Structures are given as structure tokens and as C-alpha cells.
One Martini backbone bead per residue (centre of mass of N, CA, C, O) as a GRO file, in nm:
protein
  336
    1MET     BB    1   0.095   0.037   0.024
    2ASN     BB    2   0.038   0.370  -0.073
    3ILE     BB    3   0.124   0.703   0.030
    4LYS     BB    4  -0.028   0.979  -0.077
    5LYS     BB    5   0.048   1.314  -0.025
    6LEU     BB    6   0.285   1.243   0.195
    7LYS     BB    7   0.493   1.523   0.278
    8ILE     BB    8   0.784   1.634   0.418
    9LYS     BB    9   0.939   1.906   0.469
   10LYS     BB   10   1.262   1.972   0.506
   11ALA     BB   11   1.240   2.214   0.702
   12THR     BB   12   1.055   2.071   0.906
   13LEU     BB   13   1.238   1.835   0.971
   14ASP     BB   14   1.489   1.992   1.064
   15ILE     BB   15   1.370   2.159   1.305
   16ASN     BB   16   1.262   1.906   1.463
   17LEU     BB   17   1.534   1.759   1.487
   18ILE     BB   18   1.681   1.978   1.644
   19PHE     BB   19   1.486   1.988   1.881
   20TYR     BB   20   1.512   1.693   1.966
   21ASN     BB   21   1.816   1.693   2.017
   22PHE     BB   22   1.821   1.906   2.238
   23LEU     BB   23   1.603   1.791   2.430
   24LYS     BB   24   1.724   1.509   2.474
   25LYS     BB   25   2.012   1.588   2.582
   26ILE     BB   26   1.915   1.757   2.816
   27THR     BB   27   1.754   1.530   2.950
   28GLN     BB   28   1.984   1.316   2.977
   29PHE     BB   29   2.166   1.511   3.165
   30ARG     BB   30   2.005   1.632   3.402
   31LEU     BB   31   1.945   1.916   3.455
   32THR     BB   32   1.913   2.158   3.659
   33ASP     BB   33   1.747   2.437   3.721
   34ASN     BB   34   2.002   2.606   3.784
   35GLN     BB   35   2.162   2.533   3.529
   36ILE     BB   36   1.959   2.642   3.328
   37ASN     BB   37   1.945   2.931   3.441
   38ASN     BB   38   2.249   2.993   3.397
   39LEU     BB   39   2.237   2.966   3.088
   40LEU     BB   40   2.023   3.191   3.054
   41VAL     BB   41   2.190   3.418   3.173
   42ILE     BB   42   2.411   3.412   2.962
   43TYR     BB   43   2.233   3.474   2.723
   44PHE     BB   44   2.081   3.746   2.821
   45SER     BB   45   2.360   3.896   2.893
   46ASN     BB   46   2.486   3.804   2.576
   47LYS     BB   47   2.304   3.843   2.313
   48LYS     BB   48   2.492   4.053   2.134
   49THR     BB   49   2.685   3.856   2.089
   50SER     BB   50   2.844   3.620   1.958
   51LYS     BB   51   2.812   3.284   1.910
   52ASP     BB   52   3.099   3.212   1.989
   53ASN     BB   53   3.093   3.349   2.266
   54LEU     BB   54   2.854   3.195   2.378
   55LYS     BB   55   2.980   2.914   2.353
   56TYR     BB   56   3.212   2.975   2.542
   57LEU     BB   57   3.042   3.044   2.794
   58PHE     BB   58   2.898   2.777   2.814
   59SER     BB   59   3.152   2.593   2.829
   60ASP     BB   60   3.280   2.725   3.075
   61TYR     BB   61   3.055   2.662   3.271
   62ILE     BB   62   3.057   2.353   3.237
   63LYS     BB   63   3.357   2.298   3.315
   64ASN     BB   64   3.322   2.445   3.612
   65ASN     BB   65   3.015   2.304   3.700
   66ILE     BB   66   3.002   2.036   3.487
   67LYS     BB   67   3.225   1.775   3.509
   68LYS     BB   68   3.042   1.527   3.479
   69ASN     BB   69   3.004   1.397   3.184
   70ASN     BB   70   3.027   1.670   2.966
   71ILE     BB   71   3.069   1.595   2.660
   72VAL     BB   72   2.778   1.601   2.546
   73LEU     BB   73   2.722   1.899   2.615
   74LEU     BB   74   2.961   2.020   2.461
   75ASN     BB   75   2.875   1.909   2.183
   76LEU     BB   76   2.606   2.061   2.179
   77ILE     BB   77   2.721   2.347   2.184
   78ASP     BB   78   2.880   2.307   1.911
   79GLU     BB   79   2.595   2.307   1.738
   80ILE     BB   80   2.569   2.596   1.761
   81ASP     BB   81   2.394   2.856   1.581
   82ASN     BB   82   2.224   3.108   1.423
   83LYS     BB   83   1.971   2.906   1.353
   84ASN     BB   84   1.950   2.742   1.666
   85ILE     BB   85   1.957   2.911   1.934
   86GLU     BB   86   1.647   2.936   1.988
   87ILE     BB   87   1.601   2.631   2.022
   88PHE     BB   88   1.785   2.588   2.263
   89ILE     BB   89   1.638   2.782   2.458
   90PHE     BB   90   1.360   2.650   2.432
   91SER     BB   91   1.456   2.375   2.543
   92LEU     BB   92   1.537   2.468   2.823
   93LYS     BB   93   1.254   2.568   2.909
   94LEU     BB   94   1.095   2.299   2.855
   95ASN     BB   95   1.245   2.134   3.068
   96LEU     BB   96   1.102   2.271   3.304
   97ILE     BB   97   0.814   2.192   3.220
   98LYS     BB   98   0.844   1.885   3.211
   99ASP     BB   99   0.880   1.844   3.518
  100LEU     BB  100   0.598   1.950   3.592
  101ILE     BB  101   0.434   1.737   3.432
  102VAL     BB  102   0.547   1.485   3.567
  103LYS     BB  103   0.450   1.560   3.851
  104GLU     BB  104   0.149   1.573   3.777
  105ALA     BB  105   0.127   1.279   3.680
  106LYS     BB  106   0.206   1.151   3.956
  107LEU     BB  107  -0.044   1.253   4.105
  108THR     BB  108  -0.243   1.089   3.939
  109GLN     BB  109  -0.127   0.817   4.027
  110THR     BB  110  -0.181   0.846   4.332
  111ILE     BB  111  -0.487   0.853   4.307
  112LYS     BB  112  -0.507   0.568   4.184
  113ILE     BB  113  -0.375   0.410   4.418
  114GLN     BB  114  -0.608   0.471   4.631
  115GLU     BB  115  -0.810   0.255   4.497
  116LEU     BB  116  -0.677  -0.001   4.654
  117GLU     BB  117  -0.825   0.037   4.897
  118GLY     BB  118  -0.959  -0.266   5.034
  119LEU     BB  119  -0.841  -0.462   4.834
  120ASN     BB  120  -0.784  -0.752   4.703
  121GLN     BB  121  -0.480  -0.851   4.563
  122LEU     BB  122  -0.640  -1.108   4.393
  123SER     BB  123  -0.821  -0.935   4.237
  124LEU     BB  124  -0.945  -0.800   3.951
  125LYS     BB  125  -0.961  -0.506   4.039
  126TYR     BB  126  -0.673  -0.479   4.138
  127ASP     BB  127  -0.536  -0.565   3.872
  128LYS     BB  128  -0.650  -0.338   3.696
  129ILE     BB  129  -0.538  -0.097   3.854
  130SER     BB  130  -0.241  -0.185   3.853
  131THR     BB  131  -0.217  -0.165   3.545
  132GLN     BB  132  -0.298   0.137   3.515
  133ILE     BB  133  -0.060   0.255   3.678
  134ALA     BB  134   0.155   0.198   3.456
  135TYR     BB  135  -0.002   0.423   3.239
  136ILE     BB  136  -0.101   0.700   3.359
  137ASN     BB  137   0.143   0.878   3.307
  138ARG     BB  138   0.134   0.872   3.000
  139VAL     BB  139  -0.154   0.980   2.959
  140SER     BB  140  -0.145   1.237   3.137
  141GLY     BB  141   0.104   1.360   3.002
  142ALA     BB  142  -0.017   1.392   2.717
  143LEU     BB  143  -0.260   1.570   2.805
  144LEU     BB  144  -0.095   1.797   2.942
  145SER     BB  145   0.064   1.875   2.694
  146LEU     BB  146  -0.177   1.955   2.522
  147LEU     BB  147  -0.289   2.173   2.714
  148PHE     BB  148  -0.041   2.353   2.721
  149PHE     BB  149  -0.034   2.419   2.406
  150GLU     BB  150  -0.315   2.535   2.395
  151LYS     BB  151  -0.255   2.774   2.579
  152ILE     BB  152  -0.023   2.890   2.414
  153GLU     BB  153  -0.181   2.933   2.149
  154LYS     BB  154  -0.392   3.134   2.321
  155GLU     BB  155  -0.232   3.299   2.540
  156GLU     BB  156  -0.272   3.133   2.813
  157VAL     BB  157  -0.154   3.214   3.170
  158ASN     BB  158  -0.368   3.155   3.419
  159PHE     BB  159  -0.264   2.848   3.512
  160ILE     BB  160  -0.044   3.018   3.657
  161SER     BB  161   0.153   3.179   3.840
  162ASP     BB  162   0.241   3.507   3.859
  163SER     BB  163   0.562   3.462   3.873
  164THR     BB  164   0.540   3.288   3.571
  165LYS     BB  165   0.408   3.457   3.340
  166ILE     BB  166   0.651   3.583   3.198
  167PHE     BB  167   0.779   3.320   3.113
  168LEU     BB  168   0.535   3.228   2.935
  169LYS     BB  169   0.519   3.473   2.746
  170ASN     BB  170   0.796   3.411   2.617
  171ILE     BB  171   0.721   3.133   2.511
  172VAL     BB  172   0.499   3.227   2.323
  173LYS     BB  173   0.679   3.390   2.134
  174GLU     BB  174   0.875   3.161   2.055
  175TYR     BB  175   0.665   2.963   1.951
  176LYS     BB  176   0.546   3.135   1.718
  177LEU     BB  177   0.810   3.173   1.560
  178LEU     BB  178   0.877   2.864   1.525
  179LYS     BB  179   0.609   2.779   1.390
  180LYS     BB  180   0.657   2.939   1.124
  181LYS     BB  181   0.913   2.734   1.064
  182GLY     BB  182   0.776   2.428   1.159
  183LEU     BB  183   0.730   2.383   1.452
  184GLU     BB  184   0.630   2.085   1.656
  185ALA     BB  185   0.629   2.097   1.981
  186ASN     BB  186   0.426   1.892   2.096
  187GLN     BB  187   0.519   1.632   1.952
  188ILE     BB  188   0.819   1.641   2.046
  189PHE     BB  189   0.777   1.682   2.347
  190ASN     BB  190   0.609   1.417   2.388
  191LEU     BB  191   0.834   1.222   2.328
  192LEU     BB  192   1.012   1.303   2.575
  193LEU     BB  193   0.799   1.265   2.791
  194SER     BB  194   0.755   0.962   2.743
  195GLU     BB  195   1.044   0.874   2.796
  196SER     BB  196   1.056   0.972   3.089
  197ILE     BB  197   0.811   0.804   3.189
  198ASN     BB  198   0.898   0.515   3.095
  199GLN     BB  199   1.135   0.482   3.304
  200SER     BB  200   0.903   0.452   3.550
  201ILE     BB  201   0.706   0.214   3.491
  202ILE     BB  202   0.836  -0.035   3.619
  203SER     BB  203   0.858   0.093   3.916
  204SER     BB  204   0.525   0.199   3.888
  205ALA     BB  205   0.333  -0.064   3.797
  206GLY     BB  206   0.292  -0.202   4.031
  207VAL     BB  207   0.248  -0.486   4.187
  208ASP     BB  208   0.342  -0.783   4.152
  209TYR     BB  209   0.181  -1.075   4.165
  210GLU     BB  210   0.389  -1.228   4.337
  211ASP     BB  211   0.426  -1.004   4.552
  212ARG     BB  212   0.135  -1.015   4.652
  213ILE     BB  213   0.143  -1.304   4.754
  214LYS     BB  214   0.374  -1.272   4.951
  215ALA     BB  215   0.233  -1.061   5.128
  216ILE     BB  216   0.007  -1.253   5.217
  217LEU     BB  217   0.175  -1.476   5.345
  218ILE     BB  218   0.298  -1.290   5.560
  219SER     BB  219   0.023  -1.180   5.680
  220ILE     BB  220  -0.070  -1.489   5.775
  221GLY     BB  221   0.237  -1.614   5.897
  222ILE     BB  222   0.472  -1.642   5.697
  223PRO     BB  223   0.793  -1.649   5.702
  224GLU     BB  224   1.004  -1.491   5.494
  225LYS     BB  225   1.265  -1.677   5.533
  226GLU     BB  226   1.094  -1.944   5.430
  227ILE     BB  227   1.066  -1.816   5.148
  228THR     BB  228   1.098  -1.975   4.829
  229LYS     BB  229   1.256  -2.050   4.514
  230THR     BB  230   1.184  -2.361   4.337
  231HIS     BB  231   1.250  -2.679   4.246
  232ASP     BB  232   1.153  -2.979   4.217
  233LYS     BB  233   1.314  -3.260   4.326
  234ASP     BB  234   1.154  -3.475   4.125
  235ASP     BB  235   1.063  -3.218   3.923
  236LYS     BB  236   1.247  -2.992   3.739
  237SER     BB  237   1.008  -2.866   3.557
  238THR     BB  238   0.912  -2.757   3.835
  239GLU     BB  239   0.821  -2.433   3.957
  240PHE     BB  240   0.825  -2.272   4.263
  241ASP     BB  241   0.746  -1.958   4.371
  242PHE     BB  242   0.661  -2.106   4.650
  243PHE     BB  243   0.854  -2.224   4.935
  244PHE     BB  244   0.756  -2.404   5.244
  245ASP     BB  245   0.768  -2.445   5.590
  246TYR     BB  246   0.491  -2.567   5.809
  247GLU     BB  247   0.461  -2.747   6.070
  248GLY     BB  248   0.610  -2.998   5.905
  249ARG     BB  249   0.520  -2.881   5.620
  250THR     BB  250   0.502  -2.877   5.267
  251TYR     BB  251   0.498  -2.596   5.028
  252GLY     BB  252   0.372  -2.547   4.688
  253ILE     BB  253   0.366  -2.248   4.472
  254GLY     BB  254   0.185  -2.132   4.202
  255ALA     BB  255   0.216  -1.810   4.007
  256LYS     BB  256  -0.050  -1.702   3.782
  257ARG     BB  257  -0.254  -1.502   3.619
  258THR     BB  258  -0.229  -1.716   3.388
  259LEU     BB  259  -0.229  -2.051   3.276
  260ARG     BB  260  -0.293  -2.200   3.031
  261GLU     BB  261  -0.060  -2.475   3.010
  262ARG     BB  262   0.085  -2.489   3.296
  263TYR     BB  263  -0.087  -2.695   3.463
  264LYS     BB  264   0.042  -2.964   3.343
  265GLN     BB  265   0.296  -2.981   3.526
  266TYR     BB  266   0.130  -3.079   3.787
  267ILE     BB  267   0.051  -3.360   3.695
  268LYS     BB  268   0.332  -3.483   3.703
  269THR     BB  269   0.415  -3.389   3.989
  270GLY     BB  270   0.184  -3.532   4.148
  271HIS     BB  271   0.319  -3.819   4.104
  272MET     BB  272   0.631  -3.753   4.213
  273SER     BB  273   0.591  -3.583   4.455
  274LYS     BB  274   0.663  -3.523   4.823
  275ILE     BB  275   0.488  -3.303   4.865
  276ASP     BB  276   0.226  -3.208   5.062
  277VAL     BB  277   0.148  -2.916   4.919
  278MET     BB  278  -0.032  -2.808   4.631
  279ILE     BB  279  -0.045  -2.482   4.461
  280GLU     BB  280  -0.266  -2.266   4.269
  281ILE     BB  281  -0.237  -1.922   4.167
  282THR     BB  282  -0.509  -1.735   4.010
  283LEU     BB  283  -0.735  -1.554   3.846
  284GLY     BB  284  -0.908  -1.741   3.615
  285THR     BB  285  -0.995  -1.622   3.325
  286ASP     BB  286  -0.888  -1.911   3.165
  287LEU     BB  287  -1.068  -2.110   3.320
  288ARG     BB  288  -1.164  -2.439   3.282
  289GLU     BB  289  -1.326  -2.716   3.376
  290ALA     BB  290  -1.121  -2.928   3.276
  291ALA     BB  291  -0.872  -2.797   3.411
  292ALA     BB  292  -0.974  -2.795   3.701
  293LYS     BB  293  -1.010  -3.105   3.723
  294ALA     BB  294  -0.717  -3.180   3.657
  295ILE     BB  295  -0.584  -3.044   3.893
  296ARG     BB  296  -0.751  -3.192   4.122
  297SER     BB  297  -0.682  -3.493   4.036
  298HIS     BB  298  -0.365  -3.407   4.141
  299GLU     BB  299  -0.371  -3.253   4.421
  300VAL     BB  300  -0.432  -2.949   4.336
  301TYR     BB  301  -0.475  -2.650   4.455
  302LEU     BB  302  -0.718  -2.372   4.409
  303PHE     BB  303  -0.679  -2.016   4.345
  304VAL     BB  304  -0.914  -1.751   4.284
  305ALA     BB  305  -1.075  -1.501   4.196
  306ASP     BB  306  -1.366  -1.403   4.327
  307GLU     BB  307  -1.516  -1.325   4.065
  308VAL     BB  308  -1.473  -1.600   3.930
  309TYR     BB  309  -1.590  -1.786   4.145
  310ASN     BB  310  -1.880  -1.643   4.168
  311SER     BB  311  -1.939  -1.685   3.834
  312ASN     BB  312  -1.864  -2.010   3.878
  313LYS     BB  313  -2.012  -2.303   3.952
  314PHE     BB  314  -1.790  -2.518   3.888
  315LEU     BB  315  -1.597  -2.414   4.110
  316GLN     BB  316  -1.792  -2.450   4.357
  317ASN     BB  317  -1.822  -2.780   4.290
  318ILE     BB  318  -1.512  -2.803   4.350
  319GLU     BB  319  -1.304  -2.952   4.541
  320GLY     BB  320  -1.028  -2.731   4.622
  321ILE     BB  321  -1.168  -2.459   4.544
  322TYR     BB  322  -1.085  -2.107   4.587
  323PRO     BB  323  -1.105  -1.809   4.698
  324ALA     BB  324  -0.857  -1.585   4.760
  325SER     BB  325  -0.980  -1.472   5.036
  326LYS     BB  326  -0.930  -1.769   5.185
  327LEU     BB  327  -0.643  -1.720   5.234
  328SER     BB  328  -0.499  -1.904   5.507
  329ILE     BB  329  -0.362  -2.057   5.775
  330LYS     BB  330  -0.602  -2.237   5.841
  331LEU     BB  331  -0.635  -2.362   5.556
  332LEU     BB  332  -0.350  -2.475   5.517
  333LYS     BB  333  -0.376  -2.682   5.753
  334GLN     BB  334  -0.625  -2.844   5.610
  335LEU     BB  335  -0.456  -2.935   5.391
  336LYS     BB  336  -0.370  -3.269   5.241
   0.00000   0.00000   0.00000
């Protein structure tokens, strides 16, 4: 399939590529607000001097004040010329704005996290919200970026404190001048914003399913130091996500959000293993009656999300299958 009549003008591509290059490298270097402001001071205090003098002053400041791994930043300064100096300054200013938007997006994430209060960690609702937490920064960041540039486009600066209105008014002027030259600031800025936010997605993606199960095991009374991850001694193909001894009995637990075909490994292990109690914990969204019966026929106990258990009569009718909320030390003791 050919896409006809879609062609980016070379001048448009060039100016946006220059902007992306400046913004990305400034972001990667993680300049502090003070360092950015000091570079802006140099620029506005010496604006009438030649670009070569400005580049020297920038480089001199960096060498004397930002000594660690500064080669990338010094090379970036070397790329400045008469045609792109305004883009470099605009990039410095937007880097300050980027940090504000990232912080605002994180507040949105915190509000979402509070929705987890009171939910069972192994429920479908908890799992859904936990998954959304992983991406809410990205979505809210993109929307905040769009709103910011919409305000700039309309020259509306009333959404920010009085002390920074002058700063924004100057950004409005620079934005409009660069837009006439083909700069698409929102699209390029949002690329960098997403990259910055994406770096934190893994660490802020909500607690991993296995970690949630471990937290529950500890909360019901299993000592953390007793919980290990191991392969079954008699069937090396089976890995227990949680293995522990409790009151003279051994427990092996498999933990998967969805089972797919993994449950079949426990059929073989059920015949071979000398472990006292084998358990599979899963959300159960892909659990079918035949698979549930197969798991139980080989003496593997099954815990599924309450919503799944309550909406499927066949699960309620099979002995040894429980809603996740029933997982307790008392029940573990009763399992044979």
C-alpha cells in the first residue's frame, strides 16, 4: 500500500529534528533547574555578542560547574549556530516545563493508587487498577502536554502562578516565532515527555502479581525467611514460585495471573513429588472446567480471584478450589 500526497517538507523535518536533538540531550543530561537557569542567564546577559562568544561562555560554565561526564553537553553546545540558537534556548525552557508536567502526572498516578485501598490483592479489580497504574503517567502526561500547548497557542497563561506568567509569556512569543518556521513543539515535546515517563513505568507499574501473593503469605503468618523459589526435587521441570515449610509440612505454590497450558506441569509433578501440599494461585480468567478438574484430580489445590469464583458455578462445585480471599493460615493447615 502506498501513501500518496503525504510528504514532509525538508525545512519542517530539519527544524523538528534539531529541536528533538537539543531537547533529548538536555533531558538525558538531567540538568538541574539551577544549571538551566544559569545557562539562560549567560544567554540573556550576552545576547548581543557573537554566537562564538556565547558558545565559549556556555562551554566555560559547563567545564567549571558541570564537570562529571560533560562531554555530551559540550558537544551539544558545539552544534549551536546562528540558525538554531533560539531552538536551543526554547529547549532549555521547555525542559523546566517538562519536569512540572511529569510531577503533575505522578500526582494523578498517586490518586489512582489510592483506589487500591481495601481491595483484595488477588482480585480482578485490584489487578485491573494495578495494571492501569503502570500506564496512567503516560496517558496523563500526554494529555497535560496537549493542554499546555493549547494554552500556549491561545496565549492563555492564567493557569500558572503570577510569578511565572512573564516566563510563560516569553515562551508564547518564542513558540509562535518557531511555529512559523515549521516547529511542531507539542508533538516533539511529547516524544521526550513519554520517554521520560516510560523510564519510571517499570518501577511504578504497581506491585507484581507474585509480590502481591508473597505479601499475603507474610501477612497471614508465613515467615518471610522461610519463603523461597525453587524447582521440585523430584520433577525439575516444575518451578514453585513459593516454597516453604510450616509446622512440619512442605508447601509448594505456583503463581500465574493466567494459566494457559502451565497447569499441565503440575499433573506430572503430582505423581512424582513428595511435597505435602501443592497449590496453584491464579486470577482464573482463562480457567475452563476441564482444566480445573484436571488440576484437582492430581491433588493440586486452586485459588482464583473472587470475581471468577463467584461467577462460575463449576468452580464452586469442585472440592479444593477456593476464592483467593479465603487464603489463610487456618485453611493452609487444613489442606491434606
